[in-house]
DSSP file (Angstrom, degrees, kcal/mol; ACC not computed):
  #  RESIDUE AA STRUCTURE BP1 BP2  ACC     N-H-->O    O-->H-N    N-H-->O    O-->H-N    TCO  KAPPA ALPHA  PHI   PSI    X-CA   Y-CA   Z-CA
    1    1 A M              0   0    0      0, 0.0     2,-0.0     0, 0.0     5,-0.0   0.000 360.0 360.0 360.0 134.3  109.3   92.5   94.8
    2    2 A N     >  -     0   0    0    123,-0.1     4,-2.0     1,-0.1     3,-0.2  -0.322 360.0-112.0 -78.9 161.9  108.3   90.3   97.7
    3    3 A Q  H  > S+     0   0    0      1,-0.2     4,-2.4     2,-0.2     5,-0.2   0.842 114.4  56.6 -61.5 -38.0  109.0   91.1  101.3
    4    4 A D  H  > S+     0   0    0      1,-0.2     4,-2.2     2,-0.2    -1,-0.2   0.918 108.3  47.5 -61.9 -42.8  111.4   88.2  101.8
    5    5 A R  H  > S+     0   0    0    120,-0.2     4,-2.4     1,-0.2    -1,-0.2   0.901 110.3  51.9 -65.6 -41.1  113.6   89.4   98.9
    6    6 A I  H  X S+     0   0    0     -4,-2.0     4,-2.1     2,-0.2    -1,-0.2   0.908 109.9  49.8 -61.5 -42.5  113.6   93.0  100.3
    7    7 A K  H  X S+     0   0    0     -4,-2.4     4,-2.5     1,-0.2    -2,-0.2   0.918 110.6  49.3 -62.4 -44.1  114.7   91.7  103.7
    8    8 A V  H  X S+     0   0    0     -4,-2.2     4,-2.7     1,-0.2    -2,-0.2   0.901 109.1  52.8 -63.6 -40.8  117.5   89.7  102.1
    9    9 A I  H  X S+     0   0    0     -4,-2.4     4,-2.6     2,-0.2    -1,-0.2   0.925 111.2  46.3 -60.4 -45.3  118.7   92.7  100.1
   10   10 A E  H  X S+     0   0    0     -4,-2.1     4,-2.7     2,-0.2     5,-0.2   0.903 111.6  51.2 -65.4 -41.4  118.8   94.8  103.3
   11   11 A V  H  X S+     0   0    0     -4,-2.5     4,-2.4     2,-0.2    -2,-0.2   0.921 111.5  48.8 -61.1 -43.3  120.7   92.1  105.2
   12   12 A F  H  X S+     0   0    0     -4,-2.7     4,-2.7     2,-0.2    -2,-0.2   0.953 112.7  46.2 -61.4 -50.4  123.2   91.8  102.3
   13   13 A K  H  X S+     0   0    0     -4,-2.6     4,-2.5     1,-0.2     5,-0.2   0.924 113.2  49.4 -61.2 -44.7  123.8   95.6  102.1
   14   14 A N  H  X S+     0   0    0     -4,-2.7     4,-2.4     1,-0.2    -1,-0.2   0.905 112.9  47.4 -61.0 -41.9  124.1   95.9  105.9
   15   15 A N  H  X S+     0   0    0     -4,-2.4     4,-2.6    -5,-0.2    -1,-0.2   0.894 111.0  51.4 -66.7 -39.5  126.6   93.0  106.0
   16   16 A L  H  X S+     0   0    0     -4,-2.7     4,-2.4     2,-0.2    -2,-0.2   0.925 111.6  46.5 -63.5 -44.1  128.6   94.4  103.2
   17   17 A V  H  X S+     0   0    0     -4,-2.5     4,-2.4     2,-0.2    -2,-0.2   0.910 112.3  50.7 -65.1 -41.8  128.9   97.8  104.9
   18   18 A N  H  X S+     0   0    0     -4,-2.4     4,-2.1     2,-0.2    -2,-0.2   0.909 109.9  51.4 -60.8 -41.7  129.8   96.1  108.2
   19   19 A F  H  X S+     0   0    0     -4,-2.6     4,-2.4     1,-0.2    -2,-0.2   0.928 110.2  48.0 -59.8 -47.1  132.5   94.2  106.3
   20   20 A I  H  X S+     0   0    0     -4,-2.4     4,-2.3     1,-0.2    -1,-0.2   0.884 109.2  53.9 -64.2 -37.7  133.9   97.4  104.7
   21   21 A E  H  X S+     0   0    0     -4,-2.4     4,-1.8     2,-0.2    -1,-0.2   0.887 108.6  49.0 -64.0 -38.0  133.9   99.1  108.1
   22   22 A I  H  X S+     0   0    0     -4,-2.1     4,-2.7     2,-0.2    -2,-0.2   0.901 109.6  52.1 -66.5 -40.3  136.0   96.2  109.6
   23   23 A L  H  X S+     0   0    0     -4,-2.4     4,-2.7     1,-0.2    -2,-0.2   0.902 106.6  53.9 -61.2 -39.6  138.3   96.5  106.6
   24   24 A I  H  < S+     0   0    0     -4,-2.3    -1,-0.2     1,-0.2    -2,-0.2   0.900 111.2  45.9 -61.1 -40.6  138.7  100.2  107.4
   25   25 A E  H  < S+     0   0    0     -4,-1.8    -2,-0.2     1,-0.2    -1,-0.2   0.907 116.5  44.4 -67.0 -42.1  139.6   99.3  111.0
   26   26 A Q  H  < S+     0   0    0     -4,-2.7    -2,-0.2     1,-0.3    -1,-0.2   0.808 125.8  31.3 -74.7 -29.8  142.1   96.6  109.9
   27   27 A F    ><  +     0   0    0     -4,-2.7     3,-2.2    -5,-0.2    -1,-0.3  -0.579  68.5 166.1-127.2  67.9  143.7   98.6  107.1
   28   28 A P  T 3  S+     0   0    0      0, 0.0    -1,-0.1     0, 0.0    -2,-0.1   0.733  74.7  59.3 -61.9 -22.7  143.5  102.3  108.3
   29   29 A S  T 3  S+     0   0    0      1,-0.2     2,-1.6    -3,-0.1     3,-0.2   0.595  83.1  88.4 -81.2  -8.4  145.9  103.5  105.7
   30   30 A E    X   +     0   0    0     -3,-2.2     3,-1.7     1,-0.2     4,-0.4  -0.607  51.4 169.9 -89.4  78.2  143.7  102.3  102.9
   31   31 A T  T >>  +     0   0    0     -2,-1.6     4,-1.1     1,-0.3     3,-1.0   0.703  65.6  75.3 -66.9 -19.7  141.6  105.4  102.6
   32   32 A D  H 3> S+     0   0    0      1,-0.2     4,-2.4     2,-0.2    -1,-0.3   0.787  84.5  67.5 -61.6 -25.2  139.9  104.2   99.4
   33   33 A L  H <> S+     0   0    0     -3,-1.7     4,-2.5     1,-0.2    -1,-0.2   0.850  95.8  53.9 -64.1 -32.7  137.9  101.9  101.6
   34   34 A I  H <> S+     0   0    0     -3,-1.0     4,-2.3    -4,-0.4    -1,-0.2   0.901 109.0  48.6 -66.6 -40.2  136.1  104.9  103.0
   35   35 A I  H  X S+     0   0    0     -4,-1.1     4,-2.6     2,-0.2    -2,-0.2   0.906 110.8  50.9 -64.6 -41.9  135.2  106.0   99.5
   36   36 A I  H  X S+     0   0    0     -4,-2.4     4,-2.6     2,-0.2     5,-0.2   0.926 109.9  49.8 -62.0 -45.4  134.0  102.5   98.7
   37   37 A R  H  X S+     0   0    0     -4,-2.5     4,-2.4     1,-0.2    -2,-0.2   0.934 112.1  47.6 -59.4 -46.2  131.8  102.5  101.9
   38   38 A T  H  X>S+     0   0    0     -4,-2.3     4,-2.9     1,-0.2     5,-0.5   0.903 110.4  52.9 -61.1 -42.0  130.3  105.9  100.9
   39   39 A F  I  X>S+     0   0    0     -4,-2.6     4,-2.1     1,-0.2     5,-1.0   0.936 112.3  44.0 -59.0 -48.3  129.7  104.7   97.4
   40   40 A F  I  <5S+     0   0    0     -4,-2.6     4,-0.2     1,-0.2    -1,-0.2   0.870 118.8  44.0 -67.0 -35.8  127.8  101.7   98.6
   41   41 A L  I  <5S+     0   0    0     -4,-2.4    -2,-0.2    -5,-0.2    -1,-0.2   0.879 130.5  16.6 -75.6 -38.1  125.8  103.6  101.2
   42   42 A E  I  <5S+     0   0    0     -4,-2.9    -3,-0.2    -5,-0.2    -2,-0.2   0.665 128.2  36.0-114.9 -20.0  124.9  106.7   99.2
   43   43 A M  I  <<S+     0   0    0     -4,-2.1     2,-0.4    -5,-0.5    -3,-0.2   0.577 102.2  65.1-117.6 -11.4  125.3  106.1   95.5
   44   44 A C  S   <S-     0   0    0     -5,-1.0     2,-0.2    -4,-0.2    -1,-0.1  -0.907  74.1-125.7-116.9 140.6  124.3  102.5   94.8
   45   45 A S     >  -     0   0    0     -2,-0.4     4,-2.1     1,-0.1     5,-0.1  -0.584  23.3-124.4 -77.5 147.8  121.0  100.8   95.2
   46   46 A A  H  > S+     0   0    0     -2,-0.2     4,-2.4     1,-0.2     5,-0.2   0.851 112.1  55.9 -60.5 -34.4  121.0   97.8   97.4
   47   47 A V  H  > S+     0   0    0      2,-0.2     4,-2.4     1,-0.2    -1,-0.2   0.921 106.9  48.9 -64.4 -44.1  119.4   95.8   94.5
   48   48 A D  H  > S+     0   0    0      2,-0.2     4,-2.4     1,-0.2    -2,-0.2   0.901 111.1  51.2 -62.1 -40.1  122.3   96.7   92.2
   49   49 A I  H  X S+     0   0    0     -4,-2.1     4,-2.5     2,-0.2     5,-0.2   0.951 112.7  42.9 -63.8 -50.1  124.9   95.8   94.8
   50   50 A I  H  X S+     0   0    0     -4,-2.4     4,-2.7     1,-0.2    -1,-0.2   0.877 114.1  51.6 -68.0 -35.4  123.4   92.3   95.5
   51   51 A N  H  X S+     0   0    0     -4,-2.4     4,-2.5    -5,-0.2    -1,-0.2   0.915 110.0  49.9 -65.1 -41.2  122.9   91.7   91.8
   52   52 A Y  H  X S+     0   0    0     -4,-2.4     4,-2.1    -5,-0.2    -2,-0.2   0.952 114.6  43.5 -60.4 -50.5  126.5   92.6   91.0
   53   53 A F  H  X S+     0   0    0     -4,-2.5     4,-3.1     1,-0.2     5,-0.4   0.904 113.3  51.9 -63.8 -40.9  127.8   90.3   93.7
   54   54 A S  H  X S+     0   0    0     -4,-2.7     4,-1.8    -5,-0.2    -1,-0.2   0.924 112.0  46.3 -61.2 -43.9  125.5   87.5   92.7
   55   55 A N  H  < S+     0   0    0     -4,-2.5    -1,-0.2    -5,-0.2    -2,-0.2   0.852 120.2  39.5 -67.0 -34.1  126.6   87.7   89.1
   56   56 A K  H  < S+     0   0    0     -4,-2.1     3,-0.2    -5,-0.2    -2,-0.2   0.831 126.6  29.1 -84.8 -34.4  130.3   87.9   90.1
   57   57 A L  H  < S+     0   0    0     -4,-3.1     2,-0.8    -5,-0.2    -3,-0.2   0.665  98.0  78.9-106.3 -19.2  130.4   85.3   92.9
   58   58 A L     <  +     0   0    0     -4,-1.8     2,-0.3    -5,-0.4    -1,-0.2  -0.241  66.8 102.6 -96.0  50.2  127.7   82.8   92.4
   59   59 A N  S  > S-     0   0    0     -2,-0.8     4,-2.9    -3,-0.2     5,-0.3  -0.932  81.1-113.0-120.2 155.9  129.4   80.6   89.8
   60   60 A D  H  > S+     0   0    0     -2,-0.3     4,-2.2     1,-0.2     5,-0.2   0.861 111.9  50.4 -57.1 -42.3  130.9   77.3   90.7
   61   61 A K  H  > S+     0   0    0      2,-0.2     4,-1.8     1,-0.2    -1,-0.2   0.952 117.0  38.4 -62.7 -50.7  134.5   78.2   90.0
   62   62 A V  H  > S+     0   0    0      2,-0.2     4,-2.2     1,-0.2    -2,-0.2   0.914 115.2  52.9 -68.9 -43.6  134.5   81.4   92.1
   63   63 A K  H  X S+     0   0    0     -4,-2.9     4,-2.9     1,-0.2    -1,-0.2   0.898 109.1  50.5 -59.3 -40.8  132.3   80.0   94.8
   64   64 A T  H  X S+     0   0    0     -4,-2.2     4,-2.6    -5,-0.3    -1,-0.2   0.895 107.6  53.1 -64.5 -40.6  134.7   77.0   95.2
   65   65 A M  H  <>S+     0   0    0     -4,-1.8     5,-3.0    -5,-0.2     4,-0.2   0.904 113.0  44.2 -60.9 -40.5  137.7   79.4   95.4
   66   66 A I  H ><5S+     0   0    0     -4,-2.2     3,-1.1     3,-0.2    -2,-0.2   0.936 113.5  49.4 -69.9 -46.8  135.9   81.3   98.2
   67   67 A E  H 3<5S+     0   0    0     -4,-2.9    -2,-0.2     1,-0.3    -1,-0.2   0.886 116.3  42.5 -59.7 -39.9  134.8   78.1  100.0
   68   68 A K  T 3<5S-     0   0    0     -4,-2.6    -1,-0.3    -5,-0.2    -2,-0.2   0.404 109.3-125.2 -88.0   2.5  138.4   76.7   99.9
   69   69 A Q  T < 5 -     0   0    0     -3,-1.1     2,-0.7    -4,-0.2    -3,-0.2   0.919  39.5-176.6  52.2  49.5  139.9   80.0  100.8
   70   70 A N    > < -     0   0    0     -5,-3.0     3,-2.5    -6,-0.2     4,-0.3  -0.687  23.5-148.4 -80.8 114.1  142.1   79.9   97.7
   71   71 A D  T >> S+     0   0    0     -2,-0.7     4,-2.0     1,-0.3     3,-1.3   0.735  91.4  76.2 -55.7 -23.5  144.3   83.0   97.7
   72   72 A Q  H 3>>S+     0   0    0      1,-0.3     5,-2.6     2,-0.2     4,-1.7   0.747  78.6  73.4 -62.8 -21.6  144.2   83.0   93.9
   73   73 A F  H <45S+     0   0    0     -3,-2.5    -1,-0.3     1,-0.2     7,-0.3   0.899 111.5  27.1 -56.5 -40.1  140.7   84.5   94.2
   74   74 A F  H <45S+     0   0    0     -3,-1.3    -2,-0.2    -4,-0.3    -1,-0.2   0.761 127.1  45.1 -92.1 -28.6  142.3   87.8   95.3
   75   75 A I  H  <5S+     0   0    0     -4,-2.0    -3,-0.2    22,-0.1    -2,-0.2   0.930 131.7   4.4 -86.7 -48.0  145.7   87.5   93.6
   76   76 A E  T  <5S+     0   0    0     -4,-1.7     2,-0.4    -5,-0.2    -3,-0.2   0.683 104.5  90.7-113.6 -24.3  145.0   86.3   90.1
   77   77 A N      < -     0   0    0     -5,-2.6     3,-0.2     1,-0.1     4,-0.2  -0.644  46.7-173.9 -82.2 125.5  141.3   86.1   89.7
   78   78 A D     >  +     0   0    0     -2,-0.4     4,-1.0     1,-0.2    -1,-0.1   0.245  51.3 111.4-100.7  12.5  139.8   89.4   88.3
   79   79 A T  T >4 S+     0   0    0      1,-0.2     3,-0.7     2,-0.2     4,-0.2   0.921  82.6  39.1 -53.3 -51.8  136.1   88.4   88.7
   80   80 A L  T 34 S+     0   0    0     -7,-0.3     3,-0.3     1,-0.2    -1,-0.2   0.822 124.7  38.7 -70.7 -31.0  135.3   90.8   91.5
   81   81 A F  T >4 S+     0   0    0     -4,-0.2     3,-1.9     1,-0.2    -1,-0.2   0.299  79.8 109.6-103.1   8.3  137.4   93.7   90.1
   82   82 A S  T << S+     0   0    0     -4,-1.0    -1,-0.2    -3,-0.7    -2,-0.1   0.755  78.9  50.8 -61.6 -25.6  136.6   93.2   86.4
   83   83 A D  T 3  S+     0   0    0     -3,-0.3     2,-0.6    -4,-0.2    -1,-0.3   0.468  82.7 106.0 -92.5  -0.9  134.5   96.4   86.2
   84   84 A I    <   -     0   0    0     -3,-1.9     6,-0.1     1,-0.2    -3,-0.0  -0.692  54.7-162.2 -81.5 122.4  137.1   98.6   87.8
   85   85 A K  S    S+     0   0    0     -2,-0.6     2,-1.3     1,-0.1    -1,-0.2   0.860  73.8  76.0 -73.5 -36.5  138.7  100.8   85.2
   86   86 A N    >>  -     0   0    0      1,-0.2     4,-1.3     2,-0.1     3,-0.9  -0.629  59.5-176.8 -81.8  94.1  141.7  101.9   87.2
   87   87 A K  H 3> S+     0   0    0     -2,-1.3     4,-2.4     1,-0.3    -1,-0.2   0.741  79.1  66.0 -66.2 -23.0  143.8   98.7   87.0
   88   88 A Q  H 3> S+     0   0    0      2,-0.2     4,-2.3     1,-0.2    -1,-0.3   0.891 101.0  49.8 -63.7 -38.6  146.5  100.3   89.2
   89   89 A K  H <> S+     0   0    0     -3,-0.9     4,-2.6     2,-0.2    -2,-0.2   0.896 109.0  51.7 -65.5 -40.1  143.9  100.2   92.0
   90   90 A V  H  X S+     0   0    0     -4,-1.3     4,-1.9     1,-0.2    -2,-0.2   0.943 111.0  47.5 -60.4 -47.7  143.1   96.6   91.3
   91   91 A F  H  X S+     0   0    0     -4,-2.4     4,-1.8     1,-0.2    -2,-0.2   0.894 110.5  53.4 -59.7 -41.4  146.8   95.8   91.5
   92   92 A H  H  X S+     0   0    0     -4,-2.3     4,-1.8     1,-0.2    -2,-0.2   0.930 108.4  48.0 -61.0 -47.4  147.1   97.8   94.8
   93   93 A F  H  X S+     0   0    0     -4,-2.6     4,-1.6     1,-0.2    -1,-0.2   0.822 108.0  55.7 -67.4 -29.7  144.3   95.9   96.4
   94   94 A K  H  X S+     0   0    0     -4,-1.9     4,-1.6    -5,-0.2    -1,-0.2   0.890 107.4  50.1 -65.9 -37.8  145.8   92.6   95.4
   95   95 A N  H  X S+     0   0    0     -4,-1.8     4,-1.5     2,-0.2    -2,-0.2   0.848 103.8  58.7 -67.9 -33.9  149.0   93.7   97.1
   96   96 A V  H  X S+     0   0    0     -4,-1.8     4,-0.8     1,-0.2     3,-0.4   0.920 104.9  51.3 -59.1 -42.4  147.0   94.5  100.2
   97   97 A W  H >< S+     0   0    0     -4,-1.6     3,-0.9     1,-0.2    -1,-0.2   0.917 107.1  53.1 -60.3 -43.0  145.9   90.9  100.3
   98   98 A L  H 3< S+     0   0    0     -4,-1.6    -1,-0.2     1,-0.2    -2,-0.2   0.778 113.2  43.4 -65.2 -26.7  149.5   89.8  100.0
   99   99 A T  H 3< S+     0   0    0     -4,-1.5    -1,-0.2    -3,-0.4    -2,-0.2   0.490  89.4 112.9 -97.5  -4.0  150.5   91.9  103.0
  100  100 A A    <<  -     0   0    0     -3,-0.9     2,-0.1    -4,-0.8   -73,-0.0  -0.336  69.8-115.0 -68.3 148.9  147.5   91.0  105.2
  101  101 A T     >  -     0   0    0      1,-0.1     4,-2.5    -2,-0.0     5,-0.2  -0.310  28.8-105.2 -74.8 166.6  148.0   88.9  108.3
  102  102 A D  H  > S+     0   0    0      1,-0.2     4,-2.5     2,-0.2     5,-0.1   0.891 123.2  51.1 -60.4 -39.2  146.6   85.5  108.7
  103  103 A N  H  > S+     0   0    0      2,-0.2     4,-2.2     1,-0.2    -1,-0.2   0.891 109.5  49.6 -66.6 -39.1  143.9   86.8  111.0
  104  104 A Q  H  > S+     0   0    0      2,-0.2     4,-2.3     1,-0.2    -2,-0.2   0.922 112.4  47.9 -64.3 -43.5  143.0   89.5  108.6
  105  105 A K  H  X S+     0   0    0     -4,-2.5     4,-2.7     2,-0.2     5,-0.2   0.915 109.8  52.7 -63.0 -42.7  142.7   87.0  105.8
  106  106 A K  H  X S+     0   0    0     -4,-2.5     4,-2.3     1,-0.2    -1,-0.2   0.923 110.1  48.4 -58.4 -44.9  140.6   84.7  107.9
  107  107 A S  H  X S+     0   0    0     -4,-2.2     4,-2.2     2,-0.2    -1,-0.2   0.914 110.8  50.3 -62.4 -43.9  138.2   87.5  108.7
  108  108 A I  H  X S+     0   0    0     -4,-2.3     4,-2.6     1,-0.2    -2,-0.2   0.917 110.3  49.9 -61.9 -43.8  138.0   88.5  105.0
  109  109 A W  H  X S+     0   0    0     -4,-2.7     4,-2.8     1,-0.2     5,-0.2   0.918 108.9  52.6 -61.5 -42.7  137.2   84.9  104.0
  110  110 A Q  H  X S+     0   0    0     -4,-2.3     4,-2.0     1,-0.2    -1,-0.2   0.915 111.3  46.7 -59.7 -42.6  134.5   84.7  106.7
  111  111 A W  H  X S+     0   0    0     -4,-2.2     4,-2.7     2,-0.2    -1,-0.2   0.912 111.6  50.2 -67.0 -41.9  132.9   87.8  105.4
  112  112 A F  H  X S+     0   0    0     -4,-2.6     4,-2.4     1,-0.2    -2,-0.2   0.916 110.5  50.1 -63.7 -41.1  133.0   86.6  101.8
  113  113 A N  H  X S+     0   0    0     -4,-2.8     4,-2.3     2,-0.2    -1,-0.2   0.908 111.3  49.4 -61.8 -40.7  131.5   83.3  102.7
  114  114 A K  H  X S+     0   0    0     -4,-2.0     4,-2.3    -5,-0.2    -2,-0.2   0.928 110.7  49.0 -63.4 -45.5  128.7   85.1  104.5
  115  115 A L  H  X S+     0   0    0     -4,-2.7     4,-2.4     1,-0.2    -2,-0.2   0.878 110.4  51.5 -63.6 -37.3  128.1   87.4  101.6
  116  116 A V  H  X S+     0   0    0     -4,-2.4     4,-2.4     2,-0.2    -1,-0.2   0.931 109.6  49.8 -63.5 -45.2  127.9   84.4   99.2
  117  117 A R  H  X S+     0   0    0     -4,-2.3     4,-2.0     1,-0.2    -2,-0.2   0.908 112.2  47.4 -61.4 -41.4  125.4   82.6  101.5
  118  118 A I  H  X S+     0   0    0     -4,-2.3     4,-2.5     1,-0.2    -1,-0.2   0.913 111.0  51.4 -66.9 -41.3  123.2   85.7  101.6
  119  119 A A  H  X S+     0   0    0     -4,-2.4     4,-2.2     1,-0.2    -2,-0.2   0.879 108.4  52.5 -62.7 -37.0  123.4   86.1   97.8
  120  120 A E  H  X S+     0   0    0     -4,-2.4     4,-1.2     2,-0.2    -1,-0.2   0.906 108.7  49.5 -64.5 -41.0  122.4   82.5   97.4
  121  121 A I  H >X S+     0   0    0     -4,-2.0     4,-1.2     1,-0.2     3,-0.5   0.924 108.9  53.7 -62.1 -43.6  119.4   83.1   99.6
  122  122 A Y  H >< S+     0   0    0     -4,-2.5     3,-0.6     1,-0.2    -2,-0.2   0.913 107.8  49.8 -56.5 -45.3  118.5   86.2   97.5
  123  123 A K  H 3< S+     0   0    0     -4,-2.2    -1,-0.2     1,-0.2    -2,-0.2   0.766 111.2  50.7 -65.9 -24.5  118.6   84.1   94.3
  124  124 A S  H <<        0   0    0     -4,-1.2    -1,-0.2    -3,-0.5    -2,-0.2   0.633 360.0 360.0 -91.7 -14.0  116.3   81.5   95.9
  125  125 A V    <<        0   0    0     -4,-1.2  -120,-0.2    -3,-0.6    -1,-0.2   0.455 360.0 360.0-100.4 360.0  113.5   83.8   97.2
């Protein structure tokens, strides 16, 4: 693997962890976010994480939903959550989106757009 790709992978993982930490601050009662952060930090390889996100987010339909900040991405679209076995958790996180403030949603969209851009760079190097 070339050095550019390794750098992009690290940037992606660091941004993802920063995003999750912000979510933990914004939604302190959502303790599952702490588990998710730990999972990404300690149990997943950075390559697996970026490949998962690239496969899930870098198709035209999903990318357009993110770019246009279409709420249906979180409410009806199961692309990101399709591998989660506990469908009750998926439903719960969709409800979190519905109760989020406009500022919280704006922040989440900004982070998703950033992660998509980094994943695109990863695919191109």
